[in-house]
C-alpha positions as CSV (number, residue, x, y, z in Angstrom):
1,M,-0.9,-72.8,-49.7
2,Q,2.8,-72.4,-50.2
3,T,5.6,-75.0,-50.1
4,L,9.2,-74.8,-51.2
5,S,8.2,-77.8,-53.3
6,R,4.6,-78.7,-54.2
7,T,5.6,-82.2,-55.3
8,T,4.7,-85.0,-53.0
9,S,7.6,-86.3,-50.9
10,A,8.8,-89.9,-51.1
11,L,7.8,-90.2,-47.5
12,A,4.3,-89.1,-48.3
13,L,4.0,-91.5,-51.2
14,L,5.1,-94.4,-49.1
15,G,2.5,-93.6,-46.4
16,A,-0.1,-93.2,-49.1
17,A,0.2,-96.8,-50.3
18,A,-0.5,-98.1,-46.9
19,L,-3.3,-95.7,-46.4
20,L,-5.0,-96.6,-49.6
21,M,-5.1,-100.2,-48.5
22,T,-6.6,-99.2,-45.2
23,A,-9.2,-96.9,-46.8
24,C,-10.3,-99.6,-49.2
25,S,-10.5,-102.4,-46.6
26,G,-13.9,-101.3,-45.3
27,G,-15.2,-102.4,-42.0
28,A,-15.9,-100.6,-38.7
29,Q,-13.0,-98.9,-37.0
30,E,-12.2,-99.7,-33.5
31,A,-13.5,-97.0,-31.1
32,P,-10.7,-95.0,-29.3
33,P,-10.2,-95.6,-25.5
34,T,-12.4,-93.5,-23.3
35,D,-10.2,-93.4,-20.2
36,R,-7.2,-91.3,-21.5
37,D,-6.2,-88.3,-19.5
38,F,-4.8,-85.6,-21.8
39,G,-4.7,-83.0,-19.0
40,T,-4.9,-79.2,-19.4
41,P,-3.6,-78.3,-22.9
42,V,-0.3,-76.5,-23.1
43,A,1.0,-75.8,-26.6
44,G,3.9,-78.1,-27.4
45,E,3.1,-80.6,-24.6
46,V,1.4,-84.1,-24.5
47,A,0.9,-86.5,-21.7
48,E,3.6,-89.2,-22.0
49,G,2.4,-92.4,-23.5
50,V,-1.2,-91.2,-23.7
51,L,-1.6,-92.4,-27.3
52,D,0.2,-95.8,-27.0
53,G,-1.2,-98.1,-29.7
54,T,-2.8,-95.2,-31.7
55,T,-1.9,-94.5,-35.3
56,L,-2.5,-91.0,-36.7
57,T,-2.2,-89.8,-40.3
58,Y,-1.2,-86.3,-41.3
59,A,-2.0,-85.3,-44.9
60,G,0.0,-82.3,-46.1
61,P,1.5,-80.7,-49.2
62,G,4.6,-83.0,-49.3
63,G,8.1,-81.9,-50.2
64,I,10.5,-80.1,-47.9
65,F,7.5,-78.5,-46.2
66,Q,6.1,-81.8,-44.9
67,E,9.4,-83.5,-44.3
68,G,10.5,-80.6,-42.0
69,Q,7.3,-80.9,-40.1
70,D,7.6,-84.6,-39.7
71,E,11.2,-84.4,-38.4
72,A,10.7,-81.4,-36.1
73,I,7.2,-82.1,-34.9
74,W,5.5,-85.3,-35.7
75,Q,8.3,-87.8,-34.8
76,P,9.0,-86.1,-31.5
77,F,5.2,-86.1,-30.9
78,A,5.1,-89.8,-31.6
79,Q,8.0,-90.5,-29.3
80,A,6.4,-88.5,-26.4
81,S,2.8,-89.6,-26.9
82,G,3.3,-93.2,-28.0
83,A,1.4,-92.7,-31.2
84,T,2.6,-93.9,-34.6
85,M,2.6,-91.0,-37.1
86,Q,2.0,-91.6,-40.9
87,M,2.4,-89.1,-43.7
88,D,0.2,-88.8,-46.7
89,A,-0.4,-86.2,-49.5
90,F,-3.4,-84.0,-49.1
91,D,-5.9,-83.8,-51.9
92,S,-9.4,-82.2,-51.5
93,G,-11.1,-84.6,-53.9
94,K,-9.7,-87.6,-52.0
95,L,-10.9,-86.1,-48.7
96,K,-14.4,-85.6,-50.0
97,A,-14.5,-89.2,-51.2
98,M,-13.4,-90.4,-47.8
99,V,-16.0,-88.3,-46.0
100,D,-18.8,-89.3,-48.4
101,S,-18.0,-93.0,-48.0
102,G,-17.7,-92.7,-44.2
103,N,-14.3,-94.3,-44.3
104,V,-11.9,-91.5,-43.3
105,A,-8.2,-92.5,-43.2
106,W,-6.8,-89.1,-42.2
107,D,-6.7,-87.6,-38.7
108,L,-5.2,-84.2,-39.5
109,V,-4.7,-82.2,-42.7
110,D,-2.9,-79.0,-43.9
111,T,-5.1,-77.0,-46.2
112,S,-6.1,-73.4,-47.0
113,Q,-8.1,-71.0,-44.9
114,V,-10.7,-70.7,-47.6
115,D,-11.1,-74.5,-47.8
116,T,-11.8,-74.9,-44.1
117,A,-14.1,-71.9,-44.0
118,R,-16.1,-73.1,-47.0
119,N,-16.3,-76.7,-45.8
120,C,-16.6,-76.3,-42.0
121,G,-19.0,-78.8,-40.7
122,T,-19.2,-80.8,-43.9
123,L,-15.6,-81.9,-44.7
124,Y,-14.1,-80.7,-41.4
125,E,-14.9,-81.1,-37.8
126,K,-15.4,-78.0,-35.6
127,I,-12.4,-77.6,-33.4
128,D,-12.9,-77.8,-29.6
129,R,-10.8,-74.8,-28.5
130,S,-10.8,-76.0,-24.9
131,K,-8.5,-78.9,-26.0
132,I,-5.9,-76.7,-27.8
133,D,-3.8,-73.9,-26.3
134,T,-4.1,-71.0,-28.7
135,S,-2.7,-68.4,-26.4
136,Q,0.5,-67.9,-28.4
137,L,-1.1,-67.4,-31.8
138,P,-0.9,-64.0,-33.6
139,E,-4.1,-62.0,-33.4
140,G,-6.6,-62.6,-36.2
141,T,-5.2,-65.9,-37.4
142,L,-8.1,-68.1,-36.1
143,T,-10.4,-67.5,-39.1
144,D,-13.1,-70.2,-38.8
145,D,-14.4,-72.8,-36.4
146,C,-12.7,-75.7,-38.1
147,M,-9.1,-74.5,-38.3
148,V,-6.1,-73.7,-36.2
149,P,-3.1,-72.0,-37.9
150,N,-0.5,-74.3,-39.2
151,V,2.3,-72.1,-40.7
152,M,2.7,-68.5,-41.9
153,Y,4.3,-67.2,-45.0
154,G,4.0,-64.1,-47.2
155,F,2.8,-63.1,-50.6
156,V,5.5,-60.5,-51.2
157,I,7.2,-58.4,-53.8
158,A,10.7,-59.9,-54.4
159,Y,13.0,-57.5,-56.4
160,N,16.4,-57.5,-57.9
161,T,18.6,-55.3,-55.7
162,E,21.1,-54.7,-58.6
163,A,18.3,-53.4,-60.9
164,F,16.9,-50.8,-58.5
165,G,19.9,-49.8,-56.3
166,D,18.9,-47.1,-53.8
167,N,15.4,-46.8,-55.1
168,P,13.7,-50.1,-54.4
169,P,9.9,-50.7,-54.7
170,T,8.1,-50.5,-51.4
171,S,4.4,-51.0,-52.3
172,A,1.9,-52.8,-54.5
173,A,1.5,-49.5,-56.5
174,D,5.3,-49.5,-57.2
175,F,5.1,-53.0,-58.5
176,F,2.6,-51.9,-61.2
177,D,4.5,-48.7,-62.0
178,T,6.6,-49.8,-64.9
179,K,7.9,-46.3,-65.7
180,Q,9.6,-45.6,-62.3
181,F,10.5,-49.2,-61.9
182,P,11.2,-50.6,-65.4
183,G,11.6,-54.3,-66.2
184,K,9.7,-57.5,-66.4
185,R,7.5,-58.6,-63.5
186,T,6.4,-62.1,-62.9
187,V,2.9,-62.7,-61.5
188,P,1.0,-65.8,-60.4
189,A,-1.1,-67.8,-62.8
190,T,-1.5,-71.0,-60.8
191,T,-4.2,-73.5,-61.5
192,Y,-5.8,-72.8,-58.1
193,V,-6.5,-69.4,-56.8
194,D,-5.3,-67.8,-53.6
195,P,-7.3,-64.7,-52.4
196,Q,-4.0,-62.9,-51.9
197,N,-3.4,-63.1,-55.6
198,L,-6.4,-60.8,-56.2
199,E,-6.1,-58.6,-53.2
200,F,-2.6,-57.5,-54.2
201,P,-3.4,-55.7,-57.4
202,L,-6.4,-54.2,-55.7
203,M,-4.1,-52.8,-53.0
204,A,-2.2,-51.1,-55.8
205,D,-5.5,-49.3,-56.6
206,G,-6.0,-48.3,-53.0
207,I,-8.6,-50.9,-52.2
208,A,-8.2,-52.6,-48.8
209,P,-9.4,-56.2,-48.3
210,E,-12.1,-55.1,-45.8
211,D,-13.6,-52.9,-48.6
212,L,-14.0,-55.6,-51.2
213,E,-17.0,-55.7,-53.5
214,P,-17.9,-58.3,-56.2
215,G,-16.9,-55.9,-59.0
216,H,-13.4,-55.7,-57.6
217,I,-12.7,-59.3,-58.7
218,E,-12.5,-58.4,-62.4
219,Q,-10.7,-55.2,-61.6
220,A,-7.9,-57.2,-60.0
221,I,-7.5,-59.3,-63.2
222,E,-7.4,-56.2,-65.4
223,K,-4.7,-54.8,-63.2
224,Y,-2.5,-57.8,-64.0
225,R,-3.3,-57.5,-67.7
226,S,-2.4,-53.8,-67.5
227,L,1.3,-54.8,-67.2
228,G,1.2,-55.8,-70.9
229,D,4.5,-57.0,-72.2
230,D,6.2,-56.2,-68.8
231,G,4.1,-58.9,-67.2
232,I,5.2,-62.6,-67.4
233,Q,3.5,-65.4,-65.5
234,W,4.5,-68.2,-63.1
235,T,2.4,-71.3,-62.7
236,T,4.6,-73.0,-60.1
237,G,6.7,-71.8,-57.2
238,A,9.8,-73.4,-58.9
239,Q,9.1,-71.3,-62.1
240,A,8.8,-68.1,-60.1
241,Q,12.1,-68.8,-58.3
242,Q,13.9,-69.6,-61.6
243,Q,12.6,-66.4,-63.2
244,L,14.0,-64.4,-60.4
245,E,17.3,-66.3,-60.3
246,S,18.0,-66.0,-64.0
247,G,17.1,-62.3,-64.1
248,E,14.3,-62.9,-66.6
249,A,12.2,-60.9,-64.1
250,V,13.5,-58.0,-62.1
251,M,10.6,-58.2,-59.8
252,G,8.0,-60.7,-58.8
253,Y,4.9,-61.2,-56.7
254,V,5.7,-64.5,-55.1
255,W,5.6,-66.7,-52.1
256,S,8.2,-65.7,-49.6
257,G,9.7,-69.2,-49.6
258,R,10.4,-68.9,-53.3
259,G,12.0,-65.5,-52.9
260,Y,14.2,-67.1,-50.2
261,G,15.0,-69.9,-52.5
262,A,16.3,-67.5,-55.2
263,A,18.3,-65.5,-52.6
264,E,19.8,-68.7,-51.1
265,A,20.9,-69.7,-54.6
266,G,22.9,-66.5,-54.7
267,A,20.6,-64.2,-56.7
268,P,20.5,-60.5,-55.6
269,I,16.9,-60.8,-54.5
270,A,15.3,-59.0,-51.5
271,P,11.8,-58.9,-50.1
272,V,9.4,-55.9,-49.5
273,W,7.9,-56.0,-46.1
274,D,6.4,-52.5,-46.2
275,E,3.3,-53.9,-47.9
276,W,2.6,-57.6,-48.1
277,L,-0.2,-60.1,-47.6
278,V,-0.2,-62.6,-44.8
279,A,-0.8,-66.3,-45.7
280,I,-1.8,-68.9,-43.2
281,D,-2.3,-72.6,-43.7
282,S,-5.1,-74.3,-41.7
283,S,-4.6,-77.4,-39.6
284,A,-7.9,-79.2,-39.6
285,I,-9.6,-82.5,-38.6
286,P,-11.5,-84.3,-41.3
287,K,-15.2,-84.9,-40.7
288,G,-15.5,-88.4,-39.4
289,A,-11.9,-88.8,-38.2
290,K,-11.6,-91.9,-36.1
291,D,-10.1,-90.3,-33.0
292,P,-10.8,-86.5,-32.7
293,E,-9.4,-86.3,-29.2
294,A,-6.0,-87.6,-30.4
295,S,-6.2,-85.2,-33.4
296,H,-6.7,-82.3,-31.0
297,A,-3.8,-83.4,-28.9
298,A,-1.6,-83.6,-32.0
299,I,-2.6,-80.1,-33.1
300,N,-1.9,-78.8,-29.6
301,Y,1.6,-80.3,-29.7
302,F,2.2,-78.9,-33.1
303,L,1.7,-75.3,-31.9
304,G,4.6,-75.4,-29.4
305,A,7.2,-72.7,-29.7
306,D,10.1,-75.2,-29.8
307,Q,8.3,-77.4,-32.4
308,Q,7.5,-74.4,-34.6
309,A,11.0,-73.1,-34.4
310,G,12.5,-76.5,-35.3
311,M,10.1,-76.7,-38.3
312,S,11.2,-73.3,-39.6
313,E,14.9,-74.3,-39.4
314,L,14.2,-77.3,-41.6
315,N,11.7,-76.1,-44.1
316,A,12.0,-72.3,-44.2
317,M,8.4,-71.7,-43.3
318,S,7.5,-69.1,-40.6
319,P,6.2,-70.2,-37.2
320,V,2.7,-69.3,-36.0
321,N,3.7,-69.3,-32.3
322,V,4.7,-65.8,-31.3
323,D,7.3,-67.1,-28.9
324,A,9.1,-69.3,-31.5
325,K,12.7,-68.3,-32.1
326,P,14.1,-70.3,-34.9
327,E,17.9,-70.2,-35.3
328,V,18.4,-69.4,-38.9
329,D,21.1,-67.7,-41.0
330,E,20.9,-64.1,-42.3
331,V,19.5,-65.1,-45.6
332,L,16.5,-67.0,-44.3
333,D,16.0,-64.5,-41.5
334,A,15.4,-61.8,-44.1
335,W,12.6,-63.9,-45.7
336,L,10.7,-65.2,-42.6
337,A,7.2,-63.6,-42.5
338,S,6.4,-63.9,-38.8
339,P,8.7,-61.0,-37.6
340,H,6.9,-58.7,-40.0
341,F,3.4,-59.8,-39.1
342,E,2.4,-56.3,-37.9
343,T,3.0,-54.7,-41.3
344,G,1.2,-57.5,-43.2
345,T,-2.4,-57.4,-44.4
346,Q,-4.7,-60.3,-43.7
347,S,-7.1,-61.5,-46.3
348,N,-10.9,-61.0,-46.2
349,I,-11.6,-64.7,-46.0
350,D,-15.4,-64.2,-45.4
351,F,-15.7,-62.3,-48.7
352,W,-13.8,-64.9,-50.7
353,V,-15.9,-67.7,-49.3
354,E,-19.1,-65.9,-50.2
355,H,-17.8,-65.1,-53.7
356,Y,-15.7,-68.1,-54.3
357,D,-17.3,-69.1,-57.6
358,E,-16.8,-65.6,-59.1
359,M,-13.2,-65.6,-57.9
360,A,-12.5,-69.0,-59.3
361,A,-14.1,-68.2,-62.7
362,A,-12.2,-64.9,-63.0
363,W,-9.0,-66.6,-62.1
364,A,-9.5,-69.4,-64.6
365,G,-10.1,-66.8,-67.3
366,W,-6.8,-65.1,-66.4
367,V,-4.8,-68.3,-66.4
368,T,-6.2,-69.5,-69.7
369,G,-6.0,-66.1,-71.4
370,A,-9.8,-66.0,-71.9
């Protein structure tokens, strides 16, 4: 999943200390009330005071990403519903330890589509769609029974407009064409693997996500290696942004938020929306969460058009509500993924869940140079 900063926010760390005390205290949790009336779900709405006395904890990626969500969505939700909202930093190992111990301190999390699909029913509760208004979500973004879309962003080509003038790249094939589009490219080599990182080089070879086969995994890695000395790596979003800003790379395959960061800093960087890969984070409810009804109500509120627009204005992520209209400047408007959803390609999540081990092993070999 993408953030403008993958470091944990101070807010998340403060919340984490209190949560660790709660998680380690043991003892049975008090059952939630049974007489609450949440009404018919409408995205962005919650019955006033329905969660008085309830404390909910949201575990996300931290940084500007989570701070923007807290300010635009969770604190207004707390004021309207009566709930107290706490922030923590998501970690899959910590979640598994909570679920295994039967002492789950989180009520909602932000994670990846592959994560919820792989662990639906074991680490995550199945979502009761009757309790969440999903009518304003883009088609195809509900990808498993344990998730609801959280935010949208893009895996995009970001290129230096001064380097290419009137002949900019427009496709994945162009990205790998170092003769027609000379110069260094920066490509991902993160410690974790996103499916989009393997689907992109395959698109350059004319292979669509729906046509994937196991042998294509190594083909994708070899495509990156084919760049030779023209290919440099980024291991963090901050590094990718710096490489674009400095001109070390004239082109990069990066998270849209990091391309925006370079453009906002004044670099002559533009996105390619002719061919790009859609990325969606999952909102999910941990298995054994203490108050699933409240978690559902929180997710439903999170999906409101106004809430999603406010989030985008604060953290530069794209909304998943099709009616959200964030008021942003021209620079950010050029990098928001949601207006370009129709030209984006969605990942074959089912394939990557089935072949996750092969994907992870191949990616580890790429990252380590094996």
